[in-house]
C-alpha positions in Angstrom: 112.0 -18.6 266.2 114.2 -21.2 264.6 114.8 -20.8 260.9 117.3 -21.6 258.1 118.9 -18.8 256.1 121.2 -18.6 253.1 123.8 -15.8 253.2 125.5 -16.6 249.9 125.0 -19.0 246.9 126.6 -22.4 247.3 126.1 -26.0 248.4 124.0 -27.5 251.2 126.5 -26.2 253.7 125.3 -22.6 253.1 122.0 -23.5 254.8 122.6 -21.8 258.2 120.5 -22.4 261.3 119.5 -19.1 262.9 117.1 -17.5 265.4 114.9 -14.8 263.9 112.0 -12.7 265.4 108.6 -14.3 264.9 106.9 -12.5 262.0 104.0 -10.1 262.5 101.2 -10.0 259.9 101.5 -7.0 257.5 98.3 -5.9 255.8 97.1 -8.6 253.5 99.3 -11.2 255.2 98.7 -14.2 257.5 101.2 -15.8 259.9 101.3 -19.6 259.7 102.9 -21.9 262.2 104.5 -24.5 259.9 103.9 -28.1 260.9 105.6 -29.6 257.9 107.7 -28.1 255.1 108.0 -29.7 251.7 111.4 -30.0 250.0 111.5 -29.2 246.3 114.2 -28.9 243.7 113.4 -25.3 243.3 114.8 -24.8 246.8 118.2 -26.0 245.5 118.0 -23.6 242.6 117.5 -20.6 245.0 120.2 -21.9 247.3 122.9 -22.4 244.6 122.2 -19.2 242.8 120.5 -20.7 239.7 117.5 -18.5 240.6 118.3 -15.0 241.9 117.5 -14.0 245.5 118.2 -11.1 247.9 120.6 -12.3 250.5 120.2 -13.3 253.3 116.9 -15.1 252.7 114.9 -18.0 254.2 114.5 -20.7 251.6 111.6 -23.0 251.0 108.3 -22.5 249.1 105.9 -25.1 250.5 104.4 -25.9 253.9 101.3 -26.7 255.8 100.3 -25.5 259.2 97.9 -23.5 261.3 97.0 -19.8 261.1 98.2 -17.9 264.2 97.6 -14.2 263.2 95.7 -12.4 260.5 96.7 -9.0 259.1 94.4 -6.1 258.1 92.4 -6.6 255.0 92.4 -10.4 255.0 89.0 -12.1 254.8 88.0 -15.7 255.0 90.9 -16.8 257.3 91.1 -16.9 261.1 93.5 -18.1 263.8 93.3 -21.9 264.1 92.5 -22.5 260.4 94.4 -25.4 258.8 96.1 -24.1 255.7 98.8 -24.9 253.1 100.8 -22.8 250.7 103.3 -23.0 247.8 105.5 -20.6 245.9 106.0 -18.4 248.9 109.7 -18.0 249.8 110.4 -18.4 253.5 109.0 -21.8 254.5 112.2 -23.1 256.2 111.1 -21.6 259.5 108.8 -22.3 262.5 106.5 -19.4 261.4 106.1 -17.8 258.0 104.1 -14.6 257.0 102.2 -15.5 253.8 100.0 -13.3 251.6 96.5 -14.3 252.3 95.7 -15.0 248.6 98.4 -17.7 248.5 96.8 -19.8 251.2 94.5 -22.7 250.6 92.3 -24.5 253.2 93.3 -28.0 254.1 90.2 -30.3 254.5 89.8 -31.9 257.9 90.3 -35.4 256.5 93.8 -34.5 255.1 96.7 -34.6 257.5 98.9 -31.5 257.4 101.9 -33.6 256.7 100.1 -35.0 253.6 99.1 -31.5 252.5 102.8 -30.4 252.7 103.8 -33.5 250.8 101.5 -33.0 247.9 100.5 -29.3 247.4 103.2 -27.9 245.2 104.0 -31.1 243.2 100.3 -32.0 243.2 99.4 -28.7 241.6 102.2 -29.2 239.1 101.1 -32.7 238.3 97.5 -31.5 238.0 98.2 -28.7 235.4 100.7 -30.8 233.5 98.2 -33.6 232.9 95.1 -31.5 232.5 96.2 -28.2 230.9 99.7 -28.4 229.6 98.9 -31.6 227.8 95.4 -32.9 228.6 96.1 -36.7 228.9 93.5 -38.8 227.1 92.6 -42.4 227.5 94.9 -44.7 225.4 97.7 -42.2 225.1 101.3 -43.2 225.9 102.9 -41.0 228.6 106.5 -41.1 229.6 107.5 -39.8 233.1 111.2 -39.3 234.0 112.3 -39.4 237.7 109.1 -41.4 238.2 109.9 -42.5 241.7 110.3 -38.9 243.0 107.6 -36.8 244.5 106.4 -35.1 241.3 107.1 -38.3 239.3 104.8 -40.5 241.4 102.1 -37.9 241.3 102.4 -37.7 237.5 102.2 -41.5 237.2 99.1 -41.6 239.3 97.2 -38.8 237.6 98.1 -39.9 234.1 97.0 -43.5 234.9 93.8 -42.1 236.5 93.1 -40.4 233.1 93.4 -43.7 231.3 96.9 -43.4 229.8 99.5 -46.0 229.3 102.4 -44.8 231.6 106.0 -45.6 230.9 108.1 -44.7 234.0 111.8 -44.0 233.9 114.0 -44.4 237.1 117.6 -45.1 237.8 117.4 -48.2 240.1 115.3 -51.4 240.4 114.0 -50.1 243.7 112.8 -46.8 242.2 111.3 -48.6 239.2 109.4 -50.8 241.6 108.1 -47.7 243.4 106.9 -46.3 240.0 105.1 -49.6 239.2 103.4 -49.5 242.6 102.2 -45.9 241.8 100.5 -47.2 238.7 103.0 -47.2 235.8 102.5 -49.9 233.2 106.2 -50.2 232.4 109.2 -49.1 234.3 112.5 -48.7 232.4 116.1 -47.6 233.1 117.4 -44.5 231.4 119.8 -46.2 228.9 118.4 -45.9 225.4 114.9 -45.3 226.7 113.8 -43.6 223.4 114.3 -46.9 221.5 112.5 -48.8 224.2 109.5 -46.5 224.2 109.3 -46.7 220.4 109.4 -50.5 220.6 106.6 -50.5 223.2 104.5 -48.3 220.8 105.1 -50.1 217.5 107.5 -47.5 216.4 105.2 -44.5 217.0 106.6 -43.0 220.2 104.9 -41.3 223.1 102.2 -38.6 223.0 103.9 -36.7 225.8 107.1 -36.8 227.8 107.1 -35.1 231.2 110.9 -34.5 231.8 112.0 -33.2 235.2 115.6 -34.3 234.7 116.6 -31.7 232.1 119.9 -31.7 230.4 120.8 -35.4 230.8 117.6 -36.7 229.3 116.5 -33.9 226.9 117.7 -35.5 223.6 116.4 -38.9 224.5 113.1 -37.4 225.4 112.8 -35.7 222.0 113.6 -39.0 220.3 111.0 -40.8 222.4 108.1 -38.7 221.0 105.8 -39.5 218.2 104.9 -37.1 215.4 103.4 -33.9 216.9 104.1 -35.1 220.4 104.8 -32.8 223.3 107.9 -32.5 225.5 107.1 -30.7 228.8 110.3 -29.9 230.6 109.1 -29.6 234.2 112.4 -29.7 236.1 116.2 -29.5 235.7 117.6 -31.9 238.3 120.6 -32.7 236.1 121.1 -29.1 235.0 119.6 -26.6 232.5 118.8 -27.7 229.0 121.2 -26.0 226.5 119.8 -23.6 224.0 117.6 -25.4 221.4 117.6 -24.9 217.7 113.9 -24.7 216.8 114.6 -26.6 213.6 115.0 -29.7 215.8 111.2 -29.5 216.5 110.5 -29.6 212.8 112.9 -32.4 211.9 111.9 -34.6 214.8 108.2 -34.6 213.8 106.7 -31.1 214.3 107.0 -31.4 218.0 105.8 -29.2 220.8 108.2 -28.0 223.5 107.1 -26.2 226.7 108.7 -25.2 230.0 105.5 -24.6 232.0 105.2 -22.8 235.4 102.6 -22.8 238.1 102.3 -19.1 238.0 101.0 -19.2 234.4 98.7 -22.2 234.9 97.3 -21.1 238.3 97.5 -17.3 238.0 95.1 -16.1 240.7 93.4 -17.0 244.0 90.3 -18.6 242.5 92.2 -20.9 240.2 94.7 -21.8 243.0 91.9 -22.8 245.3 90.1 -24.7 242.6 93.2 -26.6 241.7 94.2 -27.3 245.3 90.7 -28.6 246.0 91.0 -31.0 243.1 94.4 -32.2 244.4 93.0 -32.7 247.9 90.0 -34.5 246.5 92.3 -37.0 244.7 94.1 -37.5 248.0 90.8 -38.1 249.8 89.6 -40.7 247.2 92.9 -42.5 247.1 93.9 -41.6 243.6 96.8 -39.6 244.9 98.7 -41.1 247.8 101.3 -38.9 249.4 104.6 -40.7 249.1 106.8 -39.4 251.9 110.3 -40.8 251.7 112.1 -38.9 254.5 111.0 -36.8 257.5 113.9 -34.8 258.9 114.1 -32.1 261.5 114.2 -28.6 260.0 117.7 -28.2 261.3 118.9 -31.0 259.1 117.9 -29.2 255.9 121.5 -29.4 254.6 121.4 -33.2 254.8 118.0 -33.2 253.1 119.4 -31.1 250.2 122.4 -33.5 249.9 120.0 -36.5 249.7 117.8 -34.7 247.1 120.7 -33.7 244.8 122.3 -37.1 245.0 119.0 -38.6 243.8 119.1 -40.9 246.9 115.5 -40.1 247.7 112.3 -41.9 246.8 109.1 -39.9 247.2 108.8 -36.6 249.1 111.2 -35.2 251.7 109.6 -33.3 254.6 111.3 -31.0 257.0 109.6 -30.8 260.5 110.2 -27.5 262.4 
């Protein structure tokens, strides 16, 4: 089967097209024929060595497709089932062996490409707006990188929960995309903390969802109101430097969190429940999969280059 492998940490050029044996299902595992693979910034972190991995490895953590084989001990899944998965390394391939407990059923009314476009980031947007900081009607929510895959989903879900959403994006085109997703205001990054405070009569935002990281961290802190929350949910500009906890006191008794899916959706039952909620929001139109690029799997290096240059709007899909 065709797959991508990484043999050493580095840039997009380290993504190497290879031919590998089609996987067989070990006990507890299911083989999925991937029809669409979702590109996420965590793929970059594994490729460049930010996150450790055993080399060589097949990158990618999110895909949707059809079950082709079921291993011993797996219940509730059969060949032909439409499924999706996230947080399982090995998605950049035509076939992937996935632990059965990591698979979620895709409803018949949801296209597999849409499932691949929303599952991982949809799960993240769901827990960020419902558990990390339960967004309430009338709150002011700031979303960085608001035209990206996660950003647009955060905008939609926060607006659905009745918040006033302030979107941040780098270009007029991206700000227009954020407004189309439901943001009330769309701002450039320059001095955005002052702009947010002006919009809120000097109070600041209740929560900032910051997926940019190092480049926006200080402004995100300044954009918060007293006892506000900063949820760092990505590091596209690089890791946030070590933080002096006194900053949280002097800036208004702030809350700071770096949440992960594994802690918010820790088991099969919670995963399936959260995924069902995400797919329900897709079905009713609250969440609209925003696919910006569809590229062949063999062009993964180009896809990574586009993602890292922030030249993308919406989700990038790789098609095996």
